Each structure stands twice: as C-alpha cells, then as structure tokens.
C-alpha positions as CSV (number, residue, x, y, z in Angstrom):
1,M,43.1,49.3,-5.2
2,T,44.0,47.9,-1.9
3,K,46.5,45.8,-1.2
4,M,43.5,43.2,-0.3
5,S,41.6,43.7,-3.2
6,K,44.9,42.7,-5.3
7,K,45.4,40.1,-3.8
8,K,41.7,38.8,-4.1
9,A,42.2,39.5,-7.6
10,A,45.5,37.4,-7.8
11,I,43.3,34.7,-6.2
12,L,40.7,35.3,-8.7
13,Q,42.7,35.2,-12.0
14,A,45.0,32.2,-11.0
15,A,42.0,30.4,-9.9
16,T,40.4,31.2,-13.4
17,V,43.2,29.4,-14.8
18,L,43.4,26.4,-12.9
19,F,39.9,25.6,-12.8
20,A,40.4,26.0,-16.6
21,N,43.2,24.0,-17.3
22,Q,42.5,21.2,-14.9
23,G,38.9,21.1,-13.6
24,F,37.2,22.3,-10.5
25,A,37.6,18.7,-8.5
26,D,41.4,18.7,-9.9
27,T,41.9,21.9,-8.5
28,S,42.7,22.0,-4.9
29,M,42.9,24.9,-2.5
30,Q,46.2,24.0,-1.4
31,E,47.7,23.9,-5.2
32,L,45.9,27.3,-5.6
33,S,47.7,28.6,-2.3
34,K,50.5,27.6,-3.5
35,V,50.3,29.4,-7.1
36,T,49.4,32.7,-5.3
37,G,51.4,32.9,-2.3
38,A,48.1,33.5,-0.2
39,A,47.8,31.5,2.9
40,E,44.3,29.2,2.2
41,G,42.9,30.7,4.9
42,T,43.2,33.9,3.2
43,I,41.6,32.1,0.5
44,F,38.3,30.8,2.6
45,Y,38.5,34.1,4.3
46,H,37.2,36.1,0.8
47,F,36.0,33.2,-0.8
48,K,34.4,30.6,2.0
49,N,35.1,27.4,0.2
50,K,35.8,26.6,-3.6
51,E,32.1,26.7,-5.0
52,G,32.1,30.4,-3.5
53,L,35.2,31.0,-5.3
54,L,33.4,29.4,-8.6
55,L,30.7,31.6,-8.5
56,A,32.9,34.8,-7.6
57,I,34.5,34.2,-11.0
58,L,32.0,33.8,-12.9
59,E,30.3,37.1,-11.7
60,S,33.9,38.6,-12.5
61,T,33.9,37.2,-16.1
62,K,30.5,38.6,-16.5
63,N,31.2,42.0,-15.2
64,R,34.2,42.5,-17.2
65,L,33.0,40.8,-20.5
66,V,30.1,43.5,-19.7
67,E,32.3,47.1,-19.3
68,E,34.5,45.5,-22.4
69,F,32.0,45.9,-24.5
70,R,30.6,48.7,-23.4
71,N,34.0,50.8,-23.3
72,Y,34.5,49.5,-27.0
73,M,31.1,50.7,-28.4
74,A,31.3,53.9,-26.8
75,D,31.7,56.5,-29.2
76,R,31.7,54.5,-32.2
77,E,29.5,54.9,-35.5
78,F,28.5,52.9,-37.8
79,K,27.5,53.4,-41.1
80,D,24.6,50.5,-40.9
81,G,23.6,47.3,-38.9
82,I,25.9,44.7,-40.9
83,E,29.1,47.2,-40.2
84,M,28.1,47.0,-36.7
85,M,27.8,43.2,-36.5
86,E,31.1,42.5,-38.2
87,D,32.6,45.1,-36.0
88,V,30.7,43.0,-32.9
89,V,31.8,39.5,-34.2
90,G,35.7,40.9,-34.8
91,F,35.5,42.3,-31.2
92,Y,34.3,39.2,-29.4
93,L,36.9,36.9,-31.0
94,L,39.4,39.4,-29.8
95,L,38.0,39.4,-26.7
96,A,37.9,35.4,-26.3
97,G,41.6,35.6,-27.1
98,R,42.4,38.1,-24.7
99,M,40.0,36.3,-21.9
100,E,41.1,32.7,-22.8
101,Y,40.9,31.2,-19.8
102,D,37.5,32.9,-18.8
103,F,36.4,31.7,-22.2
104,L,38.2,27.9,-21.5
105,L,36.3,28.2,-18.7
106,L,33.1,28.8,-19.7
107,H,33.3,25.5,-21.7
108,R,34.0,23.4,-19.2
109,L,31.1,20.8,-18.6
110,F,31.6,20.4,-15.1
111,L,29.9,24.0,-14.7
112,Y,27.1,23.1,-16.5
113,H,26.6,20.0,-14.2
114,F,26.7,23.0,-11.2
115,A,24.0,24.6,-13.2
116,E,22.0,21.6,-13.1
117,S,21.3,21.2,-9.2
118,R,22.7,24.5,-7.9
119,P,20.3,27.7,-9.3
120,E,23.6,30.2,-8.3
121,F,25.4,29.0,-10.9
122,R,22.7,28.7,-13.7
123,E,22.0,32.1,-12.5
124,N,25.3,33.0,-13.4
125,L,25.4,31.3,-16.4
126,E,22.7,32.8,-18.0
127,D,23.5,36.4,-17.0
128,I,26.8,36.0,-19.0
129,Y,25.2,34.2,-21.9
130,S,22.4,36.7,-21.7
131,C,24.9,39.9,-22.2
132,L,27.1,38.0,-24.7
133,V,23.8,37.9,-26.8
134,D,22.7,41.2,-26.0
135,F,25.7,43.0,-27.6
136,I,24.8,40.7,-30.7
137,E,21.1,41.5,-31.2
138,L,22.0,45.4,-30.8
139,P,23.4,45.3,-34.5
140,I,20.5,43.2,-35.7
141,L,18.2,45.8,-34.2
142,K,20.0,48.6,-35.6
143,G,20.3,46.9,-39.0
144,Q,16.3,46.7,-39.0
145,E,15.8,50.0,-38.3
146,D,18.0,51.0,-41.2
147,G,17.1,48.5,-43.8
148,S,20.5,46.5,-44.1
149,I,19.2,43.5,-41.8
150,G,15.7,41.4,-42.9
151,D,12.8,40.6,-41.2
152,L,14.1,38.5,-38.8
153,N,13.1,37.6,-34.9
154,P,16.4,39.5,-33.3
155,R,16.5,37.4,-30.1
156,K,16.6,33.9,-32.1
157,T,18.9,35.4,-34.9
158,A,21.3,36.6,-32.5
159,L,21.6,33.2,-30.7
160,I,22.2,31.3,-34.0
161,V,25.0,34.2,-34.2
162,F,26.2,33.7,-31.6
163,T,26.8,30.0,-31.9
164,M,28.6,30.3,-34.5
165,V,31.2,32.7,-33.1
166,D,31.2,30.8,-30.2
167,G,31.7,27.9,-31.9
168,L,34.8,29.6,-33.3
169,V,36.2,30.4,-30.0
170,R,35.7,26.4,-29.0
171,F,37.8,25.4,-31.9
172,K,40.5,27.8,-31.1
173,N,40.4,26.6,-27.1
174,F,40.6,23.0,-27.9
175,N,43.4,23.5,-30.3
176,L,41.0,22.0,-32.8
177,Y,41.3,24.2,-36.2
178,D,42.7,27.6,-36.7
179,A,39.7,29.8,-35.9
180,G,41.0,33.2,-37.7
181,A,41.1,30.8,-40.8
182,L,37.5,30.6,-40.6
183,Y,36.8,34.4,-40.1
184,N,36.1,35.7,-43.7
185,E,33.6,32.5,-44.1
186,L,32.1,33.4,-41.3
187,I,31.6,37.1,-41.8
188,E,30.5,35.9,-45.1
189,S,27.5,33.9,-43.6
190,I,26.2,36.1,-41.1
191,R,25.9,38.5,-44.2
192,R,24.1,36.2,-46.2
193,M,22.0,35.2,-42.9
194,L,21.2,38.4,-42.4
195,Q,20.0,40.3,-45.6
196,P,17.0,41.3,-46.6
197,I,14.6,39.5,-48.8
198,R,14.8,41.7,-52.3
199,G,12.0,42.0,-54.0
200,V,9.2,40.1,-52.1
C-alpha cells in the first residue's frame, strides 16, 4: 500500500467514526482534517466533496463486508443448513462488533434521506443490504437441499432473519440492551422458524 493510499484509508476510517457519532451535517471537513492530519485540500483531492467522501465510505464498507464473509466462509464445512445459519448469524454479530462504526453509520437516518433523492446513495445502500441478505440466504438454500430447513421462500425468509439479527446490532450500538443476553433466544427463534413442518 502506498503512502497516499494509506492516507486515503485513514481519512475514510476517521470520517466513518465522525459521521457515525456526530452525523453528516455536524461533521466539518476542517474537523476531519484536524483528526487525520491531512490538509483539507488533500481530502478534497481524494473525494471531491463531503458527499463523495460518504459514498466512498459506503463502497468501502460493502467491499469489506463481502471480503470478510468470503474469507470467513472459505473452506468451512457444515453438517447442514441449520448449522451453517447459526455460524453465519454468529459471524454477523461478531463482524458488527469488529466494524462497529460502519454498522452505526448504516443505522443513521441521514443516509436514508440522501437515498430518497440521490440514486447513487440508494444504490450503495441497496448493494450493502443485498450482500448481507445474500449471506443469510445461503444457509437457507443449503438447508432446503439437505432437508434441515422447511419449504419457505428463501429470500423473504433471509430478509426476516436479517431483520432479527440486525435489530440486535441496533440495540447494542445504541446502548439500549445487552444484545449478547438475547443470543441464545435469537438462535432458538431462528431454528423454530426454519424447521420443516413434520407430518404434512
């Protein structure tokens, strides 16, 4: 990695933390410059403006999520789809802790205001959520092949599971509840929802 690319990565990381904690409007380029030690001109050189910086953060977040999940799942073997689902859910929660500010940023309302009027923001957010739901859909498809998961609509079911898991992440990020205390109940609820209906 070149010196300049390291600087760019440092700007992205610092901006993620500031936008996640303070919001978009309340974070100035001057403050970002002070935190990173990069001149404002350098920041504008890399990202053109504050909106461009936010878009770059979303693209970086998506790329990292995809890379993290692919690396984690590489060469792993699972007894069945249910076991794979438990593993994916556990890793999702682990990753949300490792990428705390990225997830906190994804839960900020200003992003969705941008998405209402700016197609590039909407596309980036849709890409991020689609890739997360994709990873949750994989165990459902596997489980339907091996019989451990019932005859459910895979995509809709993955969206429901995603909503449950991401809800716990929101609880944790906003300090509303100890998400870890609900982990076992979450897994049990997912198991019950996915299990095949016997005797039909």
